[in-house]
DRENTI-858824 format. One record per residue: x, y, z of N, C-alpha, C, CB in turn; residue number from 1; residue in one letter; chain. Coordinates in pm, whole numbers. Glycine has a CB too. Layout:
% residues N
- X; Y; Z; X; Y; Z; X; Y; Z; X; Y; Z; NUM; a; A;
...
END
This chain:
% residues 197
- 20142; 15537; 1907; 20001; 15565; 1894; 19971; 15657; 1777; 19948; 15625; 2021; 1; x; A;
- 20074; 15723; 1725; 20050; 15813; 1612; 20016; 15735; 1486; 20172; 15902; 1588; 2; x; A;
- 20032; 15602; 1490; 20001; 15517; 1376; 19854; 15474; 1375; 20090; 15394; 1377; 3; x; A;
- 19771; 15537; 1456; 19631; 15501; 1466; 19559; 15530; 1335; 19563; 15576; 1582; 4; x; A;
- 19494; 15428; 1281; 19418; 15443; 1157; 19284; 15373; 1172; 19497; 15385; 1035; 5; x; A;
- 19181; 15441; 1128; 19046; 15383; 1128; 19022; 15313; 996; 18938; 15491; 1154; 6; x; A;
- 18942; 15209; 1001; 18897; 15145; 877; 18783; 15230; 822; 18850; 14995; 902; 7; x; A;
- 18759; 15219; 693; 18657; 15302; 627; 18519; 15290; 693; 18648; 15265; 480; 8; x; A;
- 18471; 15168; 725; 18339; 15160; 790; 18337; 15226; 929; 18296; 15013; 802; 9; x; A;
- 18448; 15214; 1001; 18456; 15277; 1133; 18452; 15430; 1119; 18585; 15233; 1206; 10; x; A;
- 18525; 15480; 1022; 18528; 15624; 999; 18388; 15676; 965; 18627; 15659; 886; 11; x; A;
- 18317; 15605; 877; 18181; 15645; 839; 18088; 15642; 961; 18125; 15553; 727; 12; x; A;
- 18102; 15538; 1044; 18019; 15524; 1162; 18044; 15638; 1261; 18044; 15389; 1229; 13; x; A;
- 18170; 15675; 1280; 18202; 15783; 1372; 18153; 15918; 1320; 18353; 15789; 1397; 14; x; A;
- 18166; 15940; 1189; 18115; 16066; 1132; 17964; 16075; 1144; 18157; 16079; 984; 15; x; A;
- 17896; 15964; 1123; 17750; 15962; 1138; 17713; 15986; 1284; 17691; 15827; 1087; 16; x; A;
- 17790; 15926; 1375; 17764; 15942; 1517; 17783; 16087; 1562; 17856; 15849; 1598; 17; x; A;
- 17878; 16158; 1500; 17898; 16299; 1533; 17772; 16382; 1511; 18013; 16357; 1451; 18; x; A;
- 17695; 16348; 1409; 17575; 16423; 1377; 17454; 16378; 1459; 17544; 16410; 1231; 19; x; A;
- 17459; 16256; 1511; 17343; 16201; 1582; 17354; 16216; 1733; 17326; 16055; 1548; 20; x; A;
- 17474; 16222; 1784; 17495; 16213; 1929; 17457; 16344; 1998; 17641; 16179; 1960; 21; x; A;
- 17400; 16331; 2118; 17368; 16451; 2197; 17454; 16459; 2323; 17218; 16451; 2235; 22; x; A;
- 17528; 16354; 2354; 17615; 16353; 2471; 17748; 16417; 2436; 17636; 16208; 2523; 23; x; A;
- 17786; 16520; 2513; 17908; 16596; 2484; 18033; 16510; 2495; 17918; 16714; 2579; 24; x; A;
- 18041; 16424; 2596; 18161; 16343; 2615; 18182; 16245; 2500; 18153; 16267; 2747; 25; x; A;
- 18077; 16182; 2456; 18089; 16089; 2344; 18125; 16164; 2216; 17958; 16010; 2324; 26; x; A;
- 18067; 16282; 2197; 18099; 16364; 2081; 18248; 16398; 2080; 18013; 16494; 2080; 27; x; A;
- 18298; 16437; 2196; 18439; 16474; 2210; 18530; 16356; 2174; 18467; 16522; 2353; 28; x; A;
- 18494; 16238; 2220; 18575; 16120; 2193; 18574; 16084; 2045; 18525; 16000; 2275; 29; x; A;
- 18456; 16091; 1982; 18447; 16064; 1837; 18533; 16164; 1759; 18299; 16072; 1790; 30; x; A;
- 18520; 16289; 1796; 18596; 16393; 1727; 18746; 16371; 1743; 18557; 16530; 1780; 31; x; A;
- 18788; 16332; 1863; 18930; 16308; 1887; 18982; 16194; 1799; 18955; 16277; 2036; 32; x; A;
- 18906; 16086; 1791; 18949; 15973; 1708; 18958; 16012; 1561; 18852; 15854; 1725; 33; x; A;
- 18860; 16087; 1514; 18861; 16128; 1373; 18978; 16223; 1345; 18729; 16196; 1336; 34; x; A;
- 19007; 16312; 1439; 19118; 16406; 1420; 19253; 16333; 1418; 19117; 16512; 1530; 35; x; A;
- 19272; 16239; 1511; 19398; 16163; 1514; 19409; 16078; 1389; 19406; 16073; 1641; 36; x; A;
- 19297; 16022; 1345; 19297; 15943; 1222; 19333; 16031; 1102; 19159; 15877; 1200; 37; x; A;
- 19294; 16158; 1107; 19324; 16250; 998; 19469; 16298; 997; 19234; 16369; 1005; 38; x; A;
- 19548; 16261; 1098; 19689; 16296; 1097; 19731; 16401; 1198; 19726; 16341; 964; 39; x; A;
- 19637; 16456; 1273; 19675; 16555; 1374; 19745; 16488; 1491; 19551; 16632; 1424; 40; x; A;
- 19846; 16550; 1549; 19913; 16493; 1665; 19819; 16487; 1786; 20039; 16575; 1700; 41; x; A;
- 19840; 16387; 1868; 19756; 16366; 1986; 19760; 16489; 2077; 19801; 16240; 2063; 42; x; A;
- 19878; 16549; 2092; 19892; 16665; 2180; 19805; 16782; 2131; 20038; 16709; 2187; 43; x; A;
- 19799; 16804; 2000; 19716; 16912; 1945; 19567; 16883; 1966; 19746; 16931; 1795; 44; x; A;
- 19530; 16759; 1942; 19389; 16721; 1960; 19349; 16738; 2106; 19364; 16574; 1914; 45; x; A;
- 19435; 16694; 2198; 19405; 16706; 2341; 19393; 16853; 2381; 19514; 16636; 2425; 46; x; A;
- 19482; 16936; 2332; 19479; 17078; 2365; 19352; 17144; 2312; 19603; 17148; 2308; 47; x; A;
- 19313; 17110; 2191; 19194; 17173; 2132; 19065; 17128; 2201; 19186; 17140; 1983; 48; x; A;
- 19065; 17008; 2256; 18946; 16958; 2325; 18948; 16987; 2475; 18932; 16809; 2303; 49; x; A;
- 19061; 17037; 2524; 19070; 17071; 2665; 19082; 16951; 2757; 18951; 17151; 2704; 50; x; A;
- 19149; 16847; 2709; 19170; 16726; 2791; 19318; 16694; 2794; 19087; 16606; 2735; 51; x; A;
- 19354; 16597; 2876; 19493; 16553; 2884; 19526; 16463; 2765; 19520; 16480; 3018; 52; x; A;
- 19653; 16459; 2728; 19695; 16371; 2618; 19664; 16226; 2651; 19846; 16387; 2589; 53; x; A;
- 19681; 16191; 2778; 19656; 16052; 2819; 19510; 16013; 2795; 19692; 16032; 2967; 54; x; A;
- 19420; 16109; 2810; 19278; 16080; 2784; 19257; 16039; 2639; 19191; 16201; 2817; 55; x; A;
- 19320; 16113; 2549; 19306; 16080; 2406; 19365; 15942; 2379; 19375; 16187; 2317; 56; x; A;
- 19483; 15913; 2439; 19542; 15780; 2422; 19450; 15671; 2479; 19681; 15773; 2490; 57; x; A;
- 19384; 15699; 2591; 19291; 15601; 2650; 19173; 15577; 2557; 19241; 15649; 2787; 58; x; A;
- 19122; 15683; 2495; 19009; 15668; 2404; 19048; 15585; 2282; 18957; 15806; 2360; 59; x; A;
- 19168; 15610; 2232; 19216; 15534; 2116; 19228; 15387; 2153; 19353; 15589; 2067; 60; x; A;
- 19285; 15359; 2271; 19301; 15220; 2313; 19166; 15153; 2336; 19386; 15212; 2442; 61; x; A;
- 19074; 15226; 2397; 18941; 15169; 2424; 18867; 15140; 2294; 18859; 15265; 2511; 62; x; A;
- 18878; 15230; 2199; 18812; 15207; 2071; 18883; 15099; 1990; 18806; 15338; 1990; 63; x; A;
- 19015; 15095; 2002; 19092; 14998; 1924; 19070; 14854; 1965; 19237; 15029; 1935; 64; x; A;
- 19025; 14831; 2090; 19004; 14695; 2137; 18897; 14624; 2055; 18965; 14695; 2284; 65; x; A;
- 18780; 14688; 2039; 18671; 14624; 1966; 18631; 14702; 1841; 18551; 14609; 2056; 66; x; A;
- 18667; 14830; 1837; 18633; 14910; 1720; 18487; 14948; 1713; 18670; 14836; 1596; 67; x; A;
- 18417; 14946; 1827; 18275; 14980; 1829; 18256; 15121; 1883; 18195; 14878; 1914; 68; x; A;
- 18163; 15193; 1824; 18134; 15330; 1869; 18072; 15329; 2008; 18040; 15401; 1769; 69; x; A;
- 18007; 15219; 2045; 17947; 15209; 2179; 18052; 15219; 2288; 17869; 15078; 2192; 70; x; A;
- 18176; 15182; 2256; 18282; 15186; 2355; 18321; 15329; 2392; 18404; 15110; 2304; 71; x; A;
- 18276; 15427; 2317; 18310; 15565; 2346; 18213; 15630; 2445; 18312; 15645; 2218; 72; x; A;
- 18102; 15565; 2473; 18005; 15620; 2567; 18059; 15609; 2710; 17868; 15547; 2555; 73; x; A;
- 18006; 15693; 2797; 18048; 15688; 2938; 18012; 15554; 2998; 17982; 15802; 3019; 74; x; A;
- 18100; 15507; 3083; 18076; 15381; 3154; 18021; 15412; 3292; 18205; 15297; 3163; 75; x; A;
- 17944; 15319; 3344; 17892; 15334; 3479; 18007; 15322; 3577; 17782; 15228; 3510; 76; x; A;
- 18021; 15419; 3664; 18133; 15421; 3757; 18092; 15383; 3898; 18197; 15557; 3759; 77; x; A;
- 17969; 15340; 3916; 17925; 15306; 4051; 17887; 15433; 4125; 18035; 15230; 4128; 78; x; A;
- 17917; 15437; 4248; 17885; 15554; 4328; 17884; 15517; 4474; 17752; 15614; 4287; 79; x; A;
- 17856; 15614; 4552; 17851; 15591; 4695; 17730; 15506; 4729; 17847; 15726; 4772; 80; x; A;
- 17745; 15412; 4822; 17630; 15329; 4859; 17519; 15415; 4921; 17673; 15218; 4957; 81; x; A;
- 17397; 15370; 4907; 17284; 15444; 4960; 17292; 15453; 5112; 17152; 15378; 4917; 82; x; A;
- 17262; 15570; 5164; 17264; 15590; 5308; 17144; 15525; 5374; 17268; 15740; 5341; 83; x; A;
- 17031; 15532; 5307; 16908; 15475; 5361; 16880; 15340; 5296; 16790; 15571; 5340; 84; x; A;
- 16861; 15239; 5379; 16819; 15108; 5328; 16668; 15105; 5313; 16867; 14994; 5421; 85; x; A;
- 16616; 14993; 5266; 16471; 14981; 5246; 16396; 14996; 5379; 16436; 14846; 5181; 86; x; A;
- 16450; 14938; 5487; 16384; 14948; 5617; 16384; 15093; 5665; 16455; 14858; 5721; 87; x; A;
- 16493; 15163; 5639; 16501; 15304; 5679; 16401; 15389; 5602; 16643; 15358; 5658; 88; x; A;
- 16382; 15358; 5474; 16286; 15433; 5392; 16145; 15410; 5447; 16294; 15390; 5243; 89; x; A;
- 16114; 15286; 5484; 15982; 15259; 5542; 15964; 15335; 5673; 15963; 15108; 5566; 90; x; A;
- 16072; 15344; 5754; 16066; 15418; 5880; 16050; 15567; 5855; 16191; 15392; 5964; 91; x; A;
- 16099; 15615; 5742; 16085; 15756; 5707; 15941; 15787; 5665; 16182; 15794; 5594; 92; x; A;
- 15879; 15696; 5592; 15745; 15718; 5538; 15637; 15693; 5643; 15722; 15629; 5416; 93; x; A;
- 15662; 15600; 5735; 15560; 15559; 5832; 15500; 15675; 5912; 15619; 15460; 5927; 94; x; A;
- 15579; 15769; 5964; 15517; 15874; 6046; 15444; 15982; 5966; 15622; 15939; 6130; 95; x; A;
- 15461; 15986; 5836; 15403; 16095; 5757; 15250; 16093; 5757; 15453; 16088; 5616; 96; x; A;
- 15192; 15977; 5787; 15045; 15968; 5793; 14989; 16028; 5920; 15001; 15825; 5782; 97; x; A;
- 15070; 16041; 6023; 15026; 16096; 6151; 15082; 16236; 6171; 15069; 16005; 6268; 98; x; A;
- 15025; 16304; 6267; 15077; 16434; 6305; 15197; 16413; 6396; 14967; 16520; 6376; 99; x; A;
- 15296; 16502; 6389; 15410; 16488; 6480; 15368; 16495; 6627; 15514; 16596; 6451; 100; x; A;
- 15255; 16560; 6654; 15208; 16571; 6791; 15166; 16435; 6847; 15093; 16669; 6799; 101; x; A;
- 15119; 16345; 6760; 15082; 16211; 6805; 15204; 16130; 6846; 15006; 16137; 6695; 102; x; A;
- 15320; 16171; 6797; 15443; 16098; 6828; 15527; 16170; 6934; 15525; 16079; 6702; 103; x; A;
- 15466; 16269; 7000; 15533; 16333; 7111; 15608; 16461; 7078; 15626; 16240; 7171; 104; x; A;
- 15595; 16513; 6959; 15664; 16636; 6921; 15569; 16754; 6938; 15717; 16627; 6774; 105; x; A;
- 15618; 16870; 6980; 15529; 16985; 6992; 15493; 17049; 6858; 15592; 17089; 7080; 106; x; A;
- 15560; 17009; 6751; 15536; 17069; 6619; 15402; 17023; 6562; 15650; 17032; 6522; 107; x; A;
- 15342; 17110; 6482; 15213; 17079; 6421; 15229; 17009; 6287; 15131; 17205; 6404; 108; x; A;
- 15340; 17036; 6217; 15363; 16977; 6084; 15502; 16916; 6079; 15346; 17083; 5972; 109; x; A;
- 15518; 16823; 5985; 15650; 16760; 5968; 15743; 16855; 5894; 15637; 16626; 5891; 110; x; A;
- 15866; 16861; 5940; 15971; 16934; 5870; 16085; 16837; 5847; 16018; 17060; 5952; 111; x; A;
- 16178; 16872; 5760; 16291; 16784; 5731; 16377; 16761; 5856; 16377; 16842; 5618; 112; x; A;
- 16410; 16865; 5934; 16488; 16839; 6056; 16413; 16748; 6154; 16523; 16970; 6125; 113; x; A;
- 16282; 16764; 6161; 16203; 16679; 6250; 16202; 16534; 6202; 16059; 16733; 6261; 114; x; A;
- 16192; 16516; 6070; 16198; 16380; 6015; 16335; 16317; 6036; 16164; 16382; 5865; 115; x; A;
- 16441; 16396; 6023; 16577; 16346; 6048; 16590; 16296; 6191; 16682; 16455; 6021; 116; x; A;
- 16540; 16376; 6283; 16548; 16340; 6425; 16466; 16214; 6453; 16500; 16456; 6513; 117; x; A;
- 16347; 16206; 6395; 16263; 16087; 6414; 16333; 15964; 6358; 16126; 16106; 6346; 118; x; A;
- 16393; 15977; 6240; 16463; 15865; 6177; 16584; 15823; 6260; 16507; 15903; 6034; 119; x; A;
- 16655; 15920; 6317; 16771; 15887; 6400; 16729; 15810; 6524; 16847; 16015; 6439; 120; x; A;
- 16616; 15854; 6586; 16568; 15784; 6706; 16512; 15646; 6671; 16462; 15868; 6776; 121; x; A;
- 16445; 15635; 6556; 16379; 15509; 6522; 16477; 15403; 6472; 16273; 15533; 6416; 122; x; A;
- 16574; 15444; 6390; 16661; 15344; 6327; 16808; 15361; 6361; 16646; 15350; 6179; 123; x; A;
- 16845; 15475; 6415; 16986; 15500; 6443; 17062; 15552; 6322; 17051; 15373; 6493; 124; x; A;
- 16994; 15570; 6209; 17059; 15618; 6087; 17070; 15770; 6092; 16979; 15574; 5960; 125; x; A;
- 17192; 15820; 6085; 17214; 15965; 6081; 17229; 16007; 5936; 17341; 16005; 6165; 126; x; A;
- 17125; 16069; 5883; 17127; 16111; 5742; 17118; 16262; 5735; 17010; 16046; 5663; 127; x; A;
- 17163; 16317; 5625; 17161; 16462; 5607; 17025; 16508; 5558; 17272; 16505; 5509; 128; x; A;
- 17003; 16639; 5568; 16876; 16696; 5520; 16858; 16677; 5370; 16869; 16844; 5555; 129; x; A;
- 16964; 16698; 5287; 16944; 16674; 5144; 16906; 16529; 5113; 17071; 16711; 5069; 130; x; A;
- 16958; 16434; 5190; 16923; 16293; 5167; 16775; 16271; 5196; 17009; 16200; 5255; 131; x; A;
- 16725; 16328; 5305; 16584; 16313; 5339; 16498; 16378; 5232; 16553; 16375; 5477; 132; x; A;
- 16536; 16499; 5188; 16459; 16567; 5082; 16457; 16486; 4953; 16516; 16705; 5056; 133; x; A;
- 16574; 16435; 4916; 16584; 16357; 4793; 16497; 16232; 4799; 16730; 16317; 4766; 134; x; A;
- 16500; 16165; 4914; 16421; 16042; 4929; 16272; 16074; 4927; 16458; 15971; 5061; 135; x; A;
- 16231; 16182; 4991; 16090; 16220; 4990; 16044; 16256; 4849; 16065; 16337; 5085; 136; x; A;
- 16130; 16325; 4775; 16095; 16360; 4637; 16081; 16234; 4553; 16202; 16454; 4576; 137; x; A;
- 16172; 16139; 4575; 16166; 16013; 4501; 16036; 15937; 4530; 16287; 15925; 4538; 138; x; A;
- 15986; 15949; 4652; 15864; 15881; 4692; 15738; 15958; 4654; 15865; 15857; 4840; 139; x; A;
- 15755; 16077; 4596; 15640; 16153; 4548; 15584; 16253; 4648; 15532; 16060; 4509; 140; x; A;
- 15653; 16277; 4759; 15608; 16375; 4856; 15661; 16513; 4816; 15655; 16337; 4999; 141; x; A;
- 15579; 16615; 4839; 15620; 16752; 4813; 15593; 16835; 4937; 15545; 16811; 4690; 142; x; A;
- 15672; 16940; 4955; 15656; 17028; 5070; 15571; 17146; 5027; 15792; 17074; 5126; 143; x; A;
- 15469; 17172; 5105; 15385; 17288; 5077; 15373; 17372; 5202; 15244; 17244; 5026; 144; x; A;
- 15373; 17499; 5183; 15357; 17591; 5295; 15212; 17585; 5343; 15398; 17737; 5255; 145; x; A;
- 15193; 17571; 5474; 15053; 17566; 5522; 14984; 17699; 5497; 15048; 17531; 5673; 146; x; A;
- 14861; 17692; 5461; 14784; 17812; 5433; 14672; 17821; 5537; 14726; 17811; 5287; 147; x; A;
- 14663; 17932; 5601; 14562; 17952; 5703; 14433; 17995; 5636; 14608; 18056; 5808; 148; x; A;
- 14325; 17928; 5669; 14195; 17961; 5612; 14105; 17999; 5728; 14136; 17841; 5529; 149; x; A;
- 14055; 18120; 5725; 13967; 18166; 5830; 13824; 18125; 5798; 13977; 18317; 5848; 150; x; A;
- 13748; 18099; 5902; 13607; 18065; 5884; 13534; 18190; 5834; 13542; 18012; 6018; 151; x; A;
- 13431; 18173; 5754; 13358; 18291; 5706; 13294; 18367; 5823; 13250; 18249; 5604; 152; x; A;
- 13293; 18499; 5812; 13237; 18584; 5917; 13085; 18590; 5902; 13299; 18727; 5911; 153; x; A;
- 13012; 18543; 6002; 12866; 18547; 5989; 12810; 18689; 5995; 12802; 18462; 6100; 154; x; A;
- 12887; 18784; 6045; 12841; 18922; 6059; 12885; 19010; 5942; 12892; 18980; 6189; 155; x; A;
- 12940; 18951; 5839; 12995; 19030; 5729; 12891; 19119; 5660; 13057; 18937; 5627; 156; x; A;
- 12771; 19068; 5640; 12668; 19146; 5572; 12634; 19272; 5651; 12540; 19062; 5551; 157; x; A;
- 12637; 19263; 5784; 12606; 19379; 5866; 12720; 19481; 5863; 12578; 19336; 6010; 158; x; A;
- 12842; 19434; 5844; 12958; 19522; 5848; 12983; 19593; 5716; 13080; 19443; 5886; 159; x; A;
- 12929; 19542; 5607; 12951; 19600; 5476; 12863; 19722; 5460; 12924; 19497; 5365; 160; x; A;
- 12923; 19834; 5427; 12847; 19959; 5409; 12770; 19953; 5279; 12941; 20082; 5410; 161; x; A;
- 12655; 20021; 5277; 12576; 20028; 5154; 12650; 20116; 5055; 12432; 20084; 5182; 162; x; A;
- 12649; 20077; 4932; 12714; 20154; 4827; 12623; 20270; 4788; 12747; 20065; 4705; 163; x; A;
- 12682; 20387; 4772; 12605; 20505; 4729; 12564; 20486; 4584; 12687; 20638; 4746; 164; x; A;
- 12443; 20528; 4551; 12392; 20512; 4416; 12466; 20602; 4319; 12242; 20542; 4411; 165; x; A;
- 12498; 20724; 4362; 12564; 20819; 4275; 12698; 20858; 4338; 12475; 20944; 4251; 166; x; A;
- 12810; 20814; 4282; 12938; 20848; 4342; 12968; 20998; 4334; 13050; 20770; 4276; 167; x; A;
- 12902; 21069; 4246; 12922; 21213; 4235; 12874; 21286; 4360; 12852; 21268; 4113; 168; x; A;
- 12765; 21237; 4417; 12712; 21300; 4538; 12809; 21281; 4654; 12573; 21241; 4574; 169; x; A;
- 12870; 21166; 4663; 12966; 21141; 4770; 13091; 21226; 4750; 13004; 20991; 4776; 170; x; A;
- 13131; 21248; 4626; 13249; 21329; 4598; 13224; 21474; 4635; 13288; 21317; 4450; 171; x; A;
- 13103; 21521; 4618; 13072; 21660; 4652; 13074; 21680; 4802; 12935; 21700; 4595; 172; x; A;
- 13047; 21577; 4878; 13045; 21588; 5024; 13185; 21585; 5083; 12960; 21477; 5084; 173; x; A;
- 13283; 21536; 5008; 13419; 21531; 5061; 13472; 21671; 5082; 13511; 21453; 4967; 174; x; A;
- 13549; 21685; 5183; 13607; 21814; 5215; 13725; 21839; 5122; 13651; 21820; 5364; 175; x; A;
- 13732; 21952; 5059; 13841; 21986; 4969; 13946; 22064; 5044; 13790; 22066; 4849; 176; x; A;
- 14070; 22056; 4993; 14179; 22133; 5051; 14232; 22069; 5179; 14134; 22274; 5080; 177; x; A;
- 14335; 22130; 5231; 14390; 22086; 5358; 14496; 21978; 5346; 14281; 22038; 5444; 178; x; A;
- 14501; 21907; 5242; 14599; 21800; 5228; 14683; 21820; 5104; 14530; 21665; 5223; 179; x; A;
- 14796; 21757; 5103; 14886; 21772; 4991; 14827; 21715; 4863; 15019; 21705; 5021; 180; x; A;
- 14753; 21603; 4875; 14700; 21537; 4756; 14559; 21582; 4721; 14703; 21389; 4775; 181; x; A;
- 14503; 21669; 4799; 14366; 21711; 4772; 14366; 21841; 4692; 14287; 21729; 4903; 182; x; A;
- 14269; 21856; 4605; 14262; 21983; 4531; 14219; 22096; 4624; 14163; 21971; 4412; 183; x; A;
- 14261; 22214; 4591; 14222; 22332; 4669; 14074; 22356; 4652; 14303; 22457; 4627; 184; x; A;
- 14012; 22416; 4753; 13868; 22444; 4746; 13841; 22547; 4637; 13815; 22495; 4884; 185; x; A;
- 13761; 22507; 4540; 13725; 22596; 4430; 13573; 22603; 4424; 13786; 22545; 4293; 186; x; A;
- 13518; 22723; 4413; 13372; 22730; 4402; 13324; 22654; 4280; 13325; 22877; 4393; 187; x; A;
- 13205; 22597; 4289; 13150; 22514; 4182; 13141; 22591; 4050; 13012; 22461; 4222; 188; x; A;
- 13105; 22721; 4056; 13092; 22802; 3934; 13227; 22818; 3866; 13031; 22940; 3966; 189; x; A;
- 13333; 22836; 3944; 13466; 22851; 3887; 13508; 22720; 3820; 13568; 22891; 3995; 190; x; A;
- 13470; 22608; 3879; 13504; 22478; 3822; 13440; 22463; 3687; 13460; 22364; 3913; 191; x; A;
- 13317; 22509; 3672; 13247; 22497; 3545; 13314; 22587; 3441; 13097; 22532; 3561; 192; x; A;
- 13353; 22704; 3482; 13416; 22799; 3389; 13549; 22743; 3340; 13437; 22938; 3457; 193; x; A;
- 13625; 22694; 3430; 13754; 22640; 3394; 13737; 22522; 3300; 13832; 22599; 3518; 194; x; A;
- 13641; 22437; 3329; 13617; 22320; 3245; 13569; 22361; 3108; 13515; 22226; 3311; 195; x; A;
- 13487; 22470; 3099; 13433; 22512; 2971; 13538; 22585; 2891; 13311; 22600; 2990; 196; x; A;
- 13632; 22648; 2956; 13732; 22730; 2887; 13840; 22647; 2836; 13786; 22834; 2975; 197; x; A;
END
């Protein structure tokens, strides 16, 4: 594999791709091919990129088959099958229009554990809370904390005290002294002298 050589157009394409690509894995693969093409040993390239030597050999083989830069991109690896089928998703969404109390639950609002339990009883599908949250987010549902809104008080106008016209008059009526945060009682004449001095 140390005899790996790129053709001039391939080398130009990979160098251009290094500047255009935003995917780290593809960048790493392009860089590895260019480094090996430049004469660096595969072991050194693998060590500098933090991958196994076999990975670099796999990239060289994958690129060497067709010589296309597209072959360096990540391939779809599949994944775990979906836990919820289409019928299960419909069963998850169906109760959201009603209150849980209409379906026999003492709760006033839907919660994820309550939806899980409803789904288990309705379809027999045992799904996790993150799966239910993910599916609800995918369907455009969001969780909001209920906010309690009190009715306006009809007696509020009677309960509101009249505002004094002159706050200075109210301040003079306050009792001075006696508390840690209150000023000591000072005669009014002394206050004027101190302020003037």
